[in-house]
N, C-alpha and C positions, 0 to 999 in steps of 0.2 A: 376922588377923581371921577369925572363924568365918563360914562361908557360911550362908545361910538353910537351914533344915532340908529344904526340898523339893528342894534341889539334891543333897543327900546321900541322900535317901530313894529307893531304887530303885523303889519302888512309885508314886512321884509322876509324873503325866503332864506333860510339858513343854507350855507354852502354844504355840499355832501361831504360826509366824513371820509369816504374813499372815492375820490373823483376818478382815479385810474380805473377802478372796477366798472364804474358807470360808462366810462369812455371806451373801455376795451373788454367787454363781457366775455367774448370767445377766448381771448388770450388769457384772461383770468381763470376761466374754467379749465383751459388746458394746463395752466400752471398748477391748479389745485389737483388735477388728476395726476400729474407728474409727481407732485409732493406726496400724494397718497400712495402712489406706487412705490416711491422710494421708502416711505415709512413701512409699507407692507413688506418690501424686500428685506429691510433690516429686521422686522419682526419675525418673518419666516426663517431667516438665517439664524437669528438668535434662538428660535425654538429648535431648529435642527441641531445647532451646536449644543444646546442644553440637553437634548435627547441623547446625542452621541456621548456627551460627557457622563450622563447618568448611567448609560450602559457600561462604559469603561469603569466608572466608580463601583458599580455593582460587582463586576468581575474582579476588580482589585480587592474589594472587601472580602470576596470569597477565596482570595489567595490564588487566583488563576493567572498563569503567565500569559502575557500579551505580546511580548517581543521574543525574537528568536534567542536573544542572549539569556532571557529568563528561562526559556525552554531548555537551552543547553545546560543550565545549572541543575536541571532535573535528571540529566543523564549521569550514569555512573562513570566516574573518571578512574584512570589507571596511570600509575607511574610509567614513564616511557619504557623502562626496562621490563615492565610487565604487560605492556600493551601489545596484544597479538596483532592488532590492525597495523601498527607501525612496521612489524616484521613482514607483513604481507604486501606492503606498498611496492617494494622492488620486484617480487615475483609477479605481481599483477601487471606492472608496467612492462616487464619482460614478455609476458604472455600476450599482452595487447600489441606489442611491436611484432611479435612472431606471427600473429594472425593477419598482419598486413604484408608479410614477407612472401617472396617467391617460393621459398621452401615449403611454406604452408600450402600455397596454391597447388603445389605438385602432388600433395597427398591428401588434401582435404576431402576428396570424394570417398576415401577409404578410412579416414581417421575417425575413430569412435568418440562420441560425446563432444569433443572440440570441433570436429569437422562436420561433413555432410553425410556421413555414412548412416544408412538406415539400420536401426537395431533389429535383430532377428525376432522371430516370434518367441513368446515366453517359453523357456525351457530349451531353446535351440542355441547351439554354439555360434559364435561369429565365424566368418570365413577366414581362411588363412591370409588372404589379402588384407583384410581389415586388421587382423592381429599383427601382421608384419609392419603395416604403416604405423600402428599405435606403438609398437615396441621401438620402432625407429625414432619416433618423437621423444619418448621417455628417455631413450639412451642419450639424447642430446642435452638433457637438462637434469642430470643427477643432483647437482647442487641446489637447484630450485626445489626439487622434491624434498630434499633433506631439510631445507629451510622451512618449508611448509609444515613438515612433521614436528620440527622443533617449536615452531610457533604454537602448535596445538597444545603444547604442554603448559602454556601460560594461562593465567586465571581468566582472562577475558580480553576484550578489545573494543576500541572506539576510534573510528576514523576521524581525523581532523577535517573540518569543512570550512572553506574560505567563503563566508557569507558575503553577498553583494547587495547593494541597494540600487534598484529594486531586487528583492530576493528571487524573483522569477529568473534573473540572470545568473543565479548561482549554478555552477557546474558541479556535477557529482560523478566524476569519472570512476571513482572507486567502486561504484555499485556493479557496473559491468565487469570490471576487472576481478572483483571478489568472486563473482559467479564463475569466471574462467578458472580461478584457483580450485574451486570445488569440482569443476569438471575434470581437472587434472587428477584429483583424487579418485573420482569416479572411474577414470580411465585406468589408473593404477589398480584399483580394486577389480575391474573387469579382467585385466590381464592376469592378475593373481588367481581369479576364479577359474580361468581356462587352464592355468597351471596346477590347479588343485592345491594351492598354497593358502590354506585356511587362515593361519595367523596373519598373513599379509592382507588378505581380504578384510578381515575384521579390523585391523589397524587403520586401513585406508577408509573404511566406512565410518569408524568411530571418529577419526579426525575430520572427515567431511561434515559430520553432524555437528561437531564442535565449531567448525567454521561457519556453518549456517546460522548459529546462534549469535554470531558477532553483529549481524545486521538487525537484530530484534529491537535495539534501542534507537534506530534511525529516526530523526525528528521530521520526516517528510513522508507523504503518502507514497511517492514513488519508491522511497527506500523501504517502506513497509511491503509494497508489492514485490520488490526484488527479494526481500526476505522470505516472503511466502513462496516465491518461485524456487529459491535455494532449498527450502525445506522439502518442497515437492520433488525436486531433483534427487535429494538424498533418499527419500522414501522409495522412489522409483528404482534407483540403483540397488537398494537393499533387496527388493523383491525380484528384480531381474536376475541378480546373482544368486539369490537363494534357490532359484530354479536351475542353477548350474552346479553349485557346490554346497554341501551341507556345512552348517555352522554349529559349533558346540553349544550345549545348553547354557554354559556360562556366558559365552559371547552373545547369544540371543537374549539372555536376561539383561545384559548391560545395554544392548541396543534398544531393548524395550523401554528401559527407564529413560534413555536419552531422547526417545520420541515423545516429546512432552505432550501430556493430555490437558495441559492448562489451557484456559480459554484465550490466552494471549491478550486479555483485555488491557493490562498495563502497557504492553507494547503498542497495541492499536491506539490506545488513548494518547500516548506520547506522540505518535505519528500525526494524529489529528490536531493536537495542540500545536505542533510545529507547522502544520499546514495552515491553521488559523492565523498564526503569527506571520507566515509568509505571504498569504494572500492579502491580509490587512496592510502589511508593509508595502506590498506592490501597488494596491489600489490607492493608498495614501500618496505614494509617489506619483502615480498617474495623474491624480487630481491636483498635484502641485504644479507650479509653473513649468510648462514645457512638456509635462508628462503625457497629457491627453493627445497632443499632436504627434508625439513619437510613437505611441501605441495605437493611435487611431481608434479610440474607444467610441467614437460617434460615427458609425459607418453609414447612417442614413439621416434624413431630415428629421424624422421623429425622435431619434436618439439625441440628435444635436439640440432639439428643442428642450428635451428634458434636462440635458446637461446645463443649459443656460438658465433654468429656473432657479430662483433664490433658494438656498439651502438644500438643493437636490443632491449635491455631492456629499454633504455630511449625512443626509438621510440615507444615501446609498451605502456609505461606510458603516452606518449604524445597522442597517439591514444585514450587511455582510457579516458583521461581528456577531449579531444576534443569532443568525442562522448557523454560522460556524460553531458557536457555543452550544447550540442545541445538538449539533452533530457530535461534539465532544462528549456531551452528557449521555448521548445514546450509547457510546462505547462502554459506559459503566454498567449497562443493563445486561441481563442474561442474553445469550446469543439470539434466540428466536425473537425476543422482545426488541433487541437492538435492531434487527433487520426490519421488523415492522415499523419501528420509529423512523429508521432511515428512509424507508419507502414513503412514509407520510411526509417527511421533510422534502423529498423530491417532488411530491405533488404540490406542496405549498410553494416550493421554489418556482415551479412553472407558472404560478399565479401571482408572482411578485408585482408590485406596482411598477408603472412605466419608468419612474425615476431611478430604479435599480439597474441602470444600464451596465455599470461596471461589474456588479455582483453577478449578473446573468452571463457575462462574458468571461469572467475570470475564475469563478468558483467551479471546482471539479465535480464530477458526478459522485453522489454520496452513496446510494444504495449499492452500486456496483462494487465499491471498495469493501463494504460489509459482506456482500455475497462472496467475494473471493476469500475474505478472511474466514468466513464460516465454512466455506468449502475446504479450506486448508485444515480447519479444526476437525471437520468430519473425516477427512482423509487421515489425519493424525490418529484419531480414535480407531478407525478401521485398521490402520497399520499396527497399532498396539494389539488389537484383537488377533490379527493374522500372526504376529510373532508369538503371541501366547498360544495360538493354535498349533504352531510348529513345535513349541516346547511340549505341549500336551502329547503330540504324536510321538516325540522322542521318548517320552516317559511311558506312555500307554501302548504304543504301537498301533494306534488307530486315530481316526479323526474324532473330535467331540461331536456329539449329536446336536448340541445347541450351545449358545454363548454362555449360558449359566453354568455349563460344565467347567468353564475356565476359572470360576470364582470359588473359593478365594485364593487357590494355590498360585494362579498365574495372573489374575486380575483382581483388583479390590472390589470391583462391581462391574455389572454388564454395561458396556459403553453405550451412551445415549447419542442419538442423532441430533446434532445441534439445530437442525431445521424444523423438527417437530417434537423434540423431547421424547421420542419413542426409542426403544432399543434399535441399534444398528441392524440392518437386514442381514440375515445369515442363511446360506443355502449350500448344500452339497450337490454339485452339478456335474454329473458324469465323472465322479471321482475327485473333482476339483472343489476346493473351498472358496466360496465367494462371500465377501463381507463388504457392505457398501452403505453409503449415506444417500438419501433421496435427492439432494441437491437443491438449488435455488428455485427450481420450478415447483417444488413442494409436491411432486408426483413421483411415486415409485414406478420406475420403468423396468422393474424386474432384474436389476443388476446389470444394466447396459453400461458397463464401465469402459468398454473399448470404444473410444470416441473417434468418429470420423471428422467431425467439425467441432472445434472448441467453442464455437459461437452458439451451438445448440445446447440448451440446458439438458442435463442427463444425470445419471447416477454417478457417484464418485466413490471409488474404493479399490480393492485389490483382490486378486485371485492367488491361491496357493496350489501348486500342482502336487499330485502324489509322487512319491519317489520314482516310480517306474517311468514317468513322463518327463523327468528332469535330465538335463545334460545330454540332449539328443544331438545327433550330428548336424553340422551346418547345412543350411539349404543352399542351393546354387545361386538363387537370387533372393536375399533376405528382404522381407517386406517390412514397411513401416507399421508400427502399432499405433 
């Protein structure tokens, strides 16, 4: 078949292959740019998803729990009839309700531990007004006290937690209520000390320390902090009351073993694992449909711009997961190395890329939690040394001249300061024994353990009074220590 003439005529111009491009060059260029941006969008999103999945796969391969359900499976479980925490739910709720009542408001200024009453100076008795208000409170709740002491006979406890999505909305009312229960035992021990009832003092202190251990397995940072506060409360009560009434060597030895010298790393690690699962769950929910608007994660134009970039949300989630995992790994190190690593992570956190909008807003402070944990560890070790010193005095009739005098009869080894791995500081000061840790400022302030402001880093430890300065009469106006 013959071809059309214009195919054979060399003078004929061929029609353009893409006539639309020639007729609309600017529109074509714009379309090409849009298609390139769309392709880049998908590539960046794919890369971000791949990176997030790789981080998750790496943690999964290492057996790391990433959801709160997986973290919960790491906690020790107890049958209901052996679960101390279940026994404490009702006393905790009762105390919580009482602290909102008019009866409480009428005596709170004089009520010890649970109220606003200032504790006297070390070695001084409480005022009659304070003792009367405290006895009036205890007389109203004999069944509650009995229930708490019965619960302390159980092997352990674990509070049930109703986890929400996002997990940031999970309520933890048991934490404050549990501390109220310990304060009731502190109150009972204080009244017993003023009555010179040594067996009752010991029983209340022992059960308070048992209660403080219940929160050691809490899978949240706030739970870990409350646990630290409960342990500090128990230690403070012991040394306040030791300045009022003597304890037998047998009871001192038991309390010494109960003040754990362990580094608490498993408990700290579990709390950080739970925190990682919680913040990852929350930020994932925030970046899902509707979440960003509800929590307003883009407070300014710059943050909003980053949130709209392709893959930014997945990159943010990956950064959160990666940093939180490094924090969890830091908890496995020795205390001083753990704190250094946590402070390094804080510095890196401050320099995160701009797309880490959610991570910067939702991730809690890291080094502060490690500082509080190490402070508690240092105080634990100082407390053990103080109790060992009191046992030494009962046996020898004098103070030891140095901490090494307590080894090996009362301590296995000289306790080390977790902040610098040196022996705890020891000093006999005007007849008092002072033992302390240098604290998070890494500077020895000479045993400045009587703190005016808890915000100011200082030394952390305890003092033990000589017998002639103990159980002094009450002051007219007791001062806060």
